[in-house]
N, C-alpha and C positions, 0 to 999 in steps of 0.2 A: 311779210307773213308773221302773224302773232305767234308768240311762243307760250306754251301752256306749261304748268307745273303739275305734275302727276302724283298720284298718291300710291299706296301700296296695292298690290294686286292679289286676288284670291283666285285667279283663272288662269287659264293657258293663253299662249299666244300674246304675252303682255306687250312686247314690242310692235307687233302687228296693230294691237288695238290702240296703242298710244298714237302711231303714225296717222292712222285712219280717222281717229278722233280729231287729231290736229288739222287734217285736211278739211274735215266736215266743219270744225269750229271756225274755219276761215272761209267757209262756203265754197269750197274747191271741189268740182266733180273729179272723181278719181275711178280708174279701172283696176281692179284687183285680178291678177293673171296667176293662174296656177295650174299645173298638171293634174290629171286625173285623181280625184278623191285625196288630193292632199290636205284638204281641210277648208276650202273656200266656203262652203255652206255653214259649217260651224263658225266660223269667223263672222260671217254676215248675221247669223242669228244672235251671236253674242252681242255685236253691235246694237241690235234692236232692243236690248234689254235697258230700260230706264236706269237702273241701278249701277250699271257699268259707266254710264255717263256722270252720273253724280260721284262715283267713287274716282273717276280720273279727272274730272275738272270741277267738282264740287257743286255749289248751287248753280252755276252757269249750265251745268247739264240739264237743268230743268227747262231751259229755254229751246231745247231740241226735241223733235218727234222723228225717230227713226222707224221706219216702216218697212218690214221685211217682205219682199215680194218674191216668191218661189215660183219661177215660170214653168216649172213642171206641173203646176196647178192650172195651167190654161186649159180651159175646156176645148178649145180648138186653136190650130196654130194660124191665126189670122189676126188682122188688126182688132177685130171685134173681141176675140178672145183676150187679147192682150189688155185692152182698155177695160174690159169687164173685170179682169182679174186685179188690175191697180186699184179700181174703186172699192171692189170687194175687200181688199186688203186694208185700205183706208177705214173702212166701217169696222173691220175686225180690230183694228189697232188699240181700241179702248172706247169707254162709254161715251166720252166727249164727242166723238165723231159718229159713233154708232147711233146716237139719238139726234144726229142733225137733220132735220127735215129735207133742207135743199139737197143734201148728199144723196140721202135715200131716195128722194124723187128722180134725181138725175140717173141714179144706178138703175132704178126700175125702168126707166125710159130707155136706157142703154141695153138692158136685158131684151127687151121686146120693142126695137126701134120700129117707127112707121116707115123709115126709108134709110138708106145707107148714109144719107147725109147727117142724120140724126146721131150717128155712132160716135164720130170725133166731137159733135157739138155737146153731146150728153157727157162725154168724158170730161172735155174742158170745164163745162158748167160744174160737174161735180168736184173736179180738183179745186176749181177757184173758190167754190163754197167752203171746202175743208180749209184751204189757206186762208180765207177771210175770218173763218170762225175761231181757228186755234192761234193763240199768240206764239206758239212754238214756231221755230224754223224747221221745216219738213225735209228730212233726207230719205228719198226712195231707194232701197238697197235692192237691186235686181239681181237675183241669184239664178243659175242655170241660164244664163243669158245668151250662150252662143247660138241655139237653134232659132228663137225668134228674131234675133238680130240679123241672121243670114237669111231668113225665110220670108217673113211678113213684109207688107207694103211699107217701102222706105219712107213713105210720108208720115207714118207713125213717128219716126225719129225726127223728122223735120219739124213735127208738131212739138215733140218734146224740147227740141233746141229752141223753138220760138218761146215756149212757156218759161223755159230757164232763162232767155234773154230777158224777158219782161219782168221776171221775179228773181232776180240775181240774189237779193239778200233775204229770200224766203224760201227758195226750192233749190235742192242740190241732189245729184245723183251718185250712186255708186253700181258699177257693174261688176259682176264675177264671171269669168270666161277662161277657157282653156288656153287660148292664144290672144294676143293683142287685137283690139277691135279693128284696127286698120288693116290687118292681114285677111280678115273674114269677109269683108264687103267694100266695094267701091261704089261709085255713083255720087252726084251732087248732093242728094238728101242725107245719104248715110255719112258722107264726108263731113258735111256741117255738123251732125251730131258727134262724130268721132272727135273733131276739133275741140270738144269740151274737155276731153280727156288727154289731149296730146302732151301736156307737160306734167301729167300726174298719174303715173303708173306705179303699181305697187305689186312686186312680184313675190308671190307667196312660197317661202321655204318650208320643208318639212319640219317637224316639230323638233326643238332643241332637246339636248339630252335631259334636262331638268323636266321638260314637259312630256317626254317619254316616260319618265319615271312616274310622274303624275298619272298618267294614262295607265300604266301598269298596275299602280296602286289601286285604280279604280276596278281593274280586272280582278285583282287579288281580293278586294272587298266584295266584289259581286259574287265571286265563285269560291270564296273560302279557301285559297290556295296559298302555298307558301313558296315564294321565289327568294333566292338569296342574291348576293351582289354579282356572282359570275353568270346568274340567269339574266341579270339586267344587260350585262356586257353583251351576251348572245344576242338578246332581243334587238339591242340598238344596232349591232354589228349587221345584222341580216335585214332588219326593217328601215333602218336608217331614218326614222322620225315619220313614216308614212303611216297614218292612223289605221287604215285598213290592214296593212301589212304587219304592224305591231299587234293588232288583235289577233291576226291569223297565227302569227309565231307564238303568242301567249297560249292559245288554244292548243297548238301541237305540244308545246312544252308541258303544258297542264296534263294533257293525255299521256304523254311518255312518264311523267312522274307517278301518275295514278296507276299506271300498268306495272311500274318497277316494283320488284320485290327486294330490292337492294337497301342497304343502310344508306339512306340519302345524304347523311352528314359526312360520309366518307368521301374524300376528293376523288377517289377512283371510280366510285359509283357515279358521281356527278359528271365526270367526263364520259362515261359510257352513255349516260341519258343524253347528253348534249350531242354525242356522235349519232345516237338513234334520231334525235330531233333533226339534225342536219339532213340526214337521209331522207326523212319525211318532207322536210322543207322543199327539197330538190324535185318531189315528184307530186307535190300537193296540187291538185286541180285548181282550188280557189286562189290560191297564191299566185300560180302561174297565168291564171285567167286576169288577175289583178295587174301583173307585170305586163301582160299583153295589151291591155287596155292603155297602160301609160305608153307602151310601145307604138301603138296605133295612132295616139295623139301627137307623135313626132311627124314632121315632114320627111319626105324622101331623103333630102340632103342631110337632116338630122339623124335619120336612122343609119345612113352610110357613114356618118362621122362616128356614130356610137360603135358600130361594127368594126370601123377603122382602128378602135382603140386596142383591138386585139390581133391586128395585123401589123407585123413588124416593118412590112414595105409601105404601109399607108403614109401618104403625106398629109398631115393635118390641115384642114380648112380652117384657119384661126377665126375667122368671121363666124363660121358655124359653131365651133367649139364655144366661142364667146357667148352665142345666143343660148347654147345649152347650159352653160354655167349661169347665165342669167336666169334661166327658167328653173334652176337648181336641180337640173337632172344630171348634171356632172359637176364633180368637186375636184379640186387640186389636193392631192396627198403626196407630200414630199417631192413636189415638182412635176408629178404626173397626173394627168386627167383620168378620172375613173367615174364610173356610174355612182348616183349617190348612196346606194346601200348594196350589200352583197347579193341580196335576193335578185335585184334588177341586173347587177353585174353578170351573174351567172346566166340569166335569162339571155342577155345580149351575147354573151360568149358562145352560147349555143348556136346562135344564128351566125357568128363568126365562122364557125367550123362546119355548119350544117348546109353547106350548098349543094343540096340535093337536086335531082332532076325534078322538073315541075310534076306535081300530083294533082289531078283533077278528079272530080266525082260527077257522075251523072245518074238519074234514075230514068229508066225507060218504062213510062206509066203504062204503054200498051202492052209490052212483053213481060213486065213484072220483073225486070233486071235491074240490079244496081251495079254500075260500072266504076272501076278506079282506073285511070289511064287507059279506058276502053276495054278493059278486062273484067269479067264478071267476078263479083266477090263471093265469098262462101255463101250458100243458100240461106236465105233469111226466113225466120218463122213468120206466120200471118201477122202476129202482133208487130214485129220488127219491120215488116214491110210496110204496113199501115203508118207506122210511126215516121220511117224514112220519107214516105210519100207526103205526109203532112208537113215535115219540116221543108221538103224539096218545094212544095207548093208555095211556101212562106219565107223563101230564101231571103236571108239577111234582115228577116223581121223576128222579133221575139215571139215564141210561141208559149203561152203559159201552161201550166200543169192542168187547169180546167180543160183548156182546148184539147190537150193530149188525152185526157181521160175520155171526154165526149167524142172525139173523132176516132181514137183507137179502141177503146173497150166498148163505148156506147153510153148514152145518158143514163141507162138503168143501173150503171156501176158507179155513179158519182159517190155514193156512200161507202162503196166497198174498196176502191183503189185509193190507197194512201200515197203519200210522197215517197216512201220507201219503195213501192212497186214501180213508180215511175222512174225512179233512179236505177233501180236494177235493170229495168228495160233499156234505159239510155246506155247503161254500162254494157250490157250485151251487145246492143248495136254498135258501140264504138269498138269492141273487140273485133268486130267482123270487117269494119270499114276504115278504121284509122290506121295509117302506118306506125303511129305510136299511141296506143290507147291511154298512156300515162300523160301525155301532152297533146290532147286533141286539137287537131286543126279545122276539122269540118264542123262537128257538133260541139259548140262553146256554150258554157254555162253563164247565164246573166243572173247573179246571185239575187235571190229574192223575187226574181221576175219570171224566169223560165229558162228556155234554151233557144239558141239560134243556129242555123246552118249557114255556113259560109261557104261558097263555091269559088272556083277560079284556080289559077295557077299560083304556085309558090315561086316568088322570084329568088333570085340569087342571095338576097339577105333573109330568106327564110321566111317571108311574110306571105300569108294567104292573101291574094288580091281579089 
């Protein structure tokens, strides 16, 4: 494996960039593995920037074309949707390929094929045309790859493997997933694709302390706030380098500083503000939802091992513990394993002590009743019942605010009902149906997208199933 000499960096995740560039410089496929929102997308978008390559490996960087493929942009979860997205991203990668007639013709045929046979054929023709035309070696960076890999026709991945085998010195892949590819799917076709990555996995860690400080500095500049060194210590302790958690802690700290009438330079005042921030952190809905997403990304055995960290009688499973450490969900501090940050640690601790009886919710559409463990809840208003009915009919699916307004208030109110009114209605409903409205288990918020109703029993680890 060739060795590269790297220059200075002006961006975050320097070590991750260096290692991935070196993999790709040597035309080695690599899978990037990281838990929810730890920064996989940001890293792959960074890799798609030409100046990053030239900064890292000089003029040799001009010999590579890294194409970012965000699988969330698939128009449908199918082989057709996947192939269409890849060609679209190649066309969008720059004027060189955007103006290539063969690629555009293949794309047009793929968009409206005369038969199913033309779908993979047009994709191969388009990709081969792009590879013939550009002198660069092409790296396809597949972000948000979990869902397409686990769901679409496995022959897609056999086709990618065949293309890679034929174009070893011209085409290379990077995938970004929450868990290793081999744990998500089996079968001959998928297995042959996974073999490309068997020896090259890069587990993505939370941000380092210097990178956390960079991220906080961006927040400070964007919102014109003043943080001191003690604030940085608080942010790093509670967020542990998870970008979304860092932003959430910064926001709460900013709000508490803004609301304070104390002399902020006095140590006592700062301590009081930090105490207020910590109380807010423990009950913040968005931060708890982020921790819950990380939790749900863990297997049953990993969840049991995390809970076991707070059970003196628990006998650790060293293999599972090692897996959690490899995924950077757990770290060793003075010889003891603990979750990667205090927010997630307290989230897990609550599950360790919260071995409640199972709680279930049901909506009787005919009688107009909402039942918790078979008992009716406090009477709901008309709007509240319309809302829970809508969520119940879309259980486990995201319901956006547009759907809520049109189904609960009616289309005539689209211009009158703002986000605040929707959130207030959600809050009132939670007060009536949630065992703990501060930590909702039924109506969960999917930030930026809407709300989801999760039904089922809560098991002994405190997870809603």
